[in-house]
matplotlib code that plots the C-alpha trace (Angstrom):
import matplotlib.pyplot as plt

x = [18.9, 20.0, 23.4, 26.1, 28.5, 31.9, 34.8, 37.9, 41.4, 44.9, 45.5, 48.6, 49.0, 45.9, 44.9, 41.2, 39.5, 37.1, 34.9, 31.5, 28.7, 25.4, 23.9, 26.5, 29.9, 31.4, 34.1, 35.5, 38.2, 41.1, 40.5, 42.8, 45.0, 48.1, 47.3, 49.5, 47.4, 47.3, 47.4, 44.6, 44.2, 42.3, 42.0, 40.6, 40.0, 37.8, 35.7, 33.5, 32.0, 34.4, 33.9, 32.6, 29.6, 28.7, 25.8, 24.6, 24.6, 24.4, 21.2, 21.5, 24.7, 27.2, 29.1, 30.7, 27.8, 28.5, 32.1, 32.6, 35.3, 35.6, 37.1, 37.8, 39.6, 40.6, 42.3, 42.3, 39.7, 39.5, 41.3, 39.2, 35.9, 37.4, 38.2, 34.8, 33.0, 35.1, 34.2, 30.5, 30.7, 29.3, 26.9, 23.2, 21.1, 18.6, 15.5, 12.9, 13.4, 16.2, 19.1, 21.9, 24.5, 25.7, 26.0, 23.8, 25.0, 23.5, 25.4, 22.5, 23.4, 20.3, 17.9, 16.0, 15.8, 12.2, 13.8, 17.1, 18.1, 14.8, 13.3, 11.2, 13.2, 11.0, 12.5, 11.2, 12.7, 15.3, 12.6, 9.7, 11.2, 14.6, 14.2, 17.3, 15.7, 16.3, 13.8, 15.2, 13.8, 15.0, 13.8, 14.3, 11.6, 13.0, 15.9, 17.9, 19.8, 22.2, 24.3, 25.7, 27.2, 24.4, 25.4, 21.8, 21.1, 24.2, 26.7, 29.4, 29.4, 31.1, 33.9, 33.3, 31.5, 33.3, 32.0, 33.3, 31.0, 30.0, 27.9, 25.2, 25.2, 22.6, 21.7, 18.9, 17.4, 17.2, 18.9, 22.2, 20.6, 19.4, 18.0, 18.3, 15.9, 16.4, 13.6, 13.6, 13.9, 10.5, 8.6, 7.7, 9.2, 11.9, 15.4, 18.8, 22.1, 25.7, 27.1, 26.8, 29.3, 29.1, 31.3, 31.3, 32.1, 34.1, 34.3, 36.3, 35.9, 36.7, 33.6, 31.1, 30.3, 29.3, 27.3, 25.5, 24.5, 21.4, 20.0, 16.3, 15.8, 17.1, 20.4, 23.3, 25.9, 28.7, 29.4, 32.0, 33.3, 34.6, 38.1, 38.6, 39.3, 43.1, 43.3, 41.8, 39.2, 37.8, 36.5, 36.2, 34.8, 33.6, 31.8, 31.5, 30.7, 29.5, 30.0, 26.2, 23.1, 22.4, 22.0, 18.3, 19.0, 21.7, 21.7, 24.0, 25.1, 26.8, 28.4, 26.9, 25.3, 22.6, 23.0, 21.3, 21.2, 22.8, 24.8, 28.5, 31.2, 34.0, 35.8, 38.0, 40.1, 42.7, 46.7, 47.9, 49.0, 45.4, 44.2, 45.0, 43.1, 40.0, 40.1, 37.0, 35.2, 31.6, 29.6, 31.0, 28.7, 28.9, 27.2, 26.9, 27.9, 27.9, 26.0, 27.4, 25.6, 24.8, 21.9, 18.8, 17.5, 14.3, 14.8, 12.6, 15.3, 17.9]
y = [-90.6, -88.4, -89.1, -86.5, -86.1, -84.7, -83.6, -84.4, -83.2, -83.7, -82.3, -80.4, -79.3, -77.5, -76.5, -76.4, -78.2, -76.2, -77.4, -77.0, -79.3, -79.3, -77.6, -75.0, -74.6, -77.1, -76.2, -79.2, -78.5, -80.5, -84.0, -83.6, -86.8, -84.7, -83.0, -83.4, -85.1, -82.2, -79.3, -77.3, -77.2, -74.0, -74.4, -71.1, -70.0, -67.6, -69.2, -67.8, -69.3, -69.5, -66.9, -69.7, -70.3, -66.7, -66.5, -70.1, -69.5, -65.7, -64.4, -61.1, -60.3, -60.5, -63.2, -61.4, -62.2, -65.8, -65.6, -67.8, -67.9, -71.4, -72.5, -76.0, -77.4, -80.5, -81.3, -78.2, -76.4, -73.3, -71.2, -72.2, -71.6, -68.2, -67.2, -68.2, -66.2, -63.1, -63.5, -63.4, -60.6, -59.7, -62.0, -61.2, -61.9, -64.8, -62.7, -62.5, -60.2, -59.0, -57.9, -55.5, -58.3, -60.3, -63.9, -66.3, -69.6, -72.7, -74.9, -77.1, -76.7, -74.6, -77.2, -78.2, -81.8, -82.2, -82.4, -84.1, -87.8, -88.6, -88.2, -85.2, -82.3, -80.2, -78.9, -75.4, -75.1, -72.4, -70.3, -70.7, -71.5, -69.6, -67.6, -67.7, -68.0, -71.6, -74.6, -78.1, -80.9, -84.5, -87.6, -89.4, -89.9, -87.6, -85.5, -86.1, -84.1, -85.9, -84.9, -88.5, -88.9, -91.2, -94.0, -94.3, -95.4, -97.6, -98.3, -98.8, -95.1, -94.4, -91.8, -91.6, -88.1, -85.4, -81.7, -78.4, -76.5, -78.9, -80.8, -81.6, -82.9, -83.1, -85.8, -87.0, -90.3, -92.7, -90.5, -88.6, -85.7, -82.4, -79.5, -76.1, -73.4, -69.8, -67.4, -64.0, -65.1, -65.8, -65.6, -67.6, -65.0, -66.5, -65.2, -65.3, -65.6, -64.9, -68.2, -71.3, -73.6, -76.6, -78.5, -82.2, -85.0, -88.1, -87.7, -90.7, -91.0, -88.4, -87.3, -88.6, -85.3, -82.3, -79.1, -78.0, -74.4, -73.4, -69.9, -68.9, -70.5, -73.9, -73.6, -75.2, -72.6, -74.8, -77.9, -78.0, -81.3, -81.7, -83.0, -86.3, -86.3, -85.9, -86.7, -88.6, -85.7, -86.2, -82.6, -81.1, -77.9, -76.9, -73.8, -71.1, -67.3, -65.6, -61.9, -61.2, -62.7, -65.5, -68.7, -69.7, -73.1, -75.8, -79.4, -81.2, -84.8, -86.0, -89.5, -92.3, -94.2, -92.9, -93.8, -96.7, -99.7, -102.0, -99.3, -99.5, -97.0, -98.9, -95.9, -94.4, -91.8, -90.2, -90.9, -91.0, -94.5, -95.5, -94.3, -97.6, -99.7, -97.3, -97.4, -98.8, -99.1, -97.8, -97.1, -93.6, -92.3, -88.4, -86.0, -82.4, -79.6, -75.9, -74.3, -70.9, -68.8, -65.3, -63.3, -64.2, -61.3, -60.9, -62.5, -60.0, -57.3, -59.0]
z = [-47.8, -50.6, -51.8, -52.1, -54.9, -54.3, -56.7, -54.7, -55.5, -53.9, -50.5, -49.7, -46.1, -45.0, -48.5, -49.7, -52.5, -54.7, -57.6, -59.1, -59.6, -61.1, -58.0, -57.5, -56.1, -53.8, -51.1, -49.5, -46.8, -45.5, -44.2, -41.3, -41.8, -41.5, -38.3, -35.3, -32.7, -30.3, -32.7, -34.2, -37.9, -39.1, -42.9, -44.3, -47.8, -49.7, -52.4, -55.3, -58.3, -61.3, -64.0, -66.4, -63.9, -63.1, -65.6, -64.7, -60.9, -60.3, -62.1, -60.3, -62.2, -59.4, -57.6, -54.6, -52.3, -52.9, -51.8, -48.7, -46.1, -44.8, -41.4, -40.3, -37.3, -35.6, -32.4, -30.3, -32.3, -29.9, -32.4, -35.2, -33.3, -32.3, -35.9, -37.0, -34.3, -35.3, -38.9, -38.0, -35.4, -32.1, -30.2, -30.1, -27.0, -26.8, -27.5, -30.3, -33.2, -35.4, -33.1, -33.7, -33.2, -36.0, -34.4, -32.6, -30.9, -29.5, -27.2, -25.9, -22.3, -21.4, -22.7, -19.7, -18.1, -19.7, -23.0, -22.0, -22.3, -24.1, -27.6, -26.8, -27.9, -30.2, -33.5, -32.7, -29.3, -30.3, -32.0, -29.4, -25.9, -26.4, -29.6, -31.8, -35.3, -36.2, -37.0, -37.0, -39.1, -39.8, -41.8, -38.5, -35.9, -33.3, -31.9, -28.8, -26.4, -24.0, -21.1, -20.6, -24.0, -25.0, -22.7, -21.8, -25.5, -25.7, -22.9, -25.5, -26.2, -22.8, -23.5, -27.3, -27.6, -25.7, -25.6, -26.5, -24.3, -21.5, -21.2, -23.6, -27.2, -30.0, -32.6, -34.9, -33.8, -36.7, -39.1, -39.7, -41.4, -39.7, -41.8, -40.2, -41.6, -40.5, -39.5, -37.8, -34.1, -32.5, -35.7, -38.9, -41.2, -43.5, -42.8, -44.3, -42.4, -43.5, -42.3, -40.3, -38.4, -36.1, -33.7, -34.1, -31.8, -33.0, -36.8, -37.8, -41.6, -44.1, -46.0, -43.6, -42.0, -44.1, -44.0, -47.1, -47.7, -49.7, -50.8, -50.5, -54.2, -53.0, -55.0, -53.1, -52.5, -51.0, -49.2, -46.4, -44.9, -41.3, -41.0, -39.2, -35.5, -34.9, -31.0, -28.2, -27.3, -30.9, -31.7, -35.0, -36.4, -39.9, -41.1, -43.9, -43.8, -47.0, -47.7, -47.3, -46.0, -48.4, -46.5, -46.0, -44.8, -44.1, -44.2, -41.8, -42.4, -39.2, -39.8, -41.7, -38.9, -36.4, -32.6, -31.4, -28.9, -31.6, -33.4, -32.7, -34.1, -35.8, -37.3, -34.7, -36.5, -34.4, -34.9, -38.5, -38.1, -37.4, -40.7, -42.6, -40.1, -40.5, -44.4, -45.8, -42.5, -42.2, -39.0, -38.2, -35.4, -34.8, -32.5, -32.6, -30.2, -30.5, -33.6, -34.5, -37.2, -38.4, -37.0, -39.0, -41.0, -42.9, -46.2, -48.2, -47.5, -49.7]

ax = plt.figure().add_subplot(projection="3d")
ax.plot(x, y, z, "-o")
ax.set_aspect("equal")
plt.show()
């Protein structure tokens, strides 16, 4: 799996980290360690490339379209998700074609039994079966939707993966990486969106779970890291909204270990006094819940 490089700085409260690497600006949010167990942390910031990098990263002569508003949350993430939805705009219906709304969502709960609790879920389901303008790929062998918290894969997962919108979750089998490419819903026409965010279940280690944003030319626009879980429910949120349609695809890295019959999560996160015990541990297994993203609009228009 391709290695990610981060430039990390000191954290104060819910402040954001910003930097720029060879592939473009990085935006890395708070790691959630200071969050109260039952409270929501919604860390937000606007980010644009520094002036020194405008010529390198913005060949069209302007950088306003690369400005991102970043939202993260841990604990009770309701307000963070609500804020992110408001940044994107009204919800579009689940039909083909460009819609007048500015937001699409996937919560997995409408996936039929045929593709649930097995490795049969197709990566084009939310473009063909239920048109929402996304195509999923992974370097693993399959995707898996679960309504049992993956206990059918490993009984040790009982109670580990909770949901934001009951009751199904999504993972890649044999990998922690999912690529999401945007198309005009119900077609193969390349599309761009303004932003993308995801709810995660059981992020125990800071830096293990990220969303990378890429434009149509393959340039990385930003990387947003999910906070660590801060309570027993274990839900977190991370997302970024740009000032125009610029995101052609995102890469989600959820944890550092895929689910499996012999894969056990030994990073628990949670209370602040648990952090020292988790330090240095690997095997952070993370599932995904709601995907929230901008209405996919034809790329050639931008």
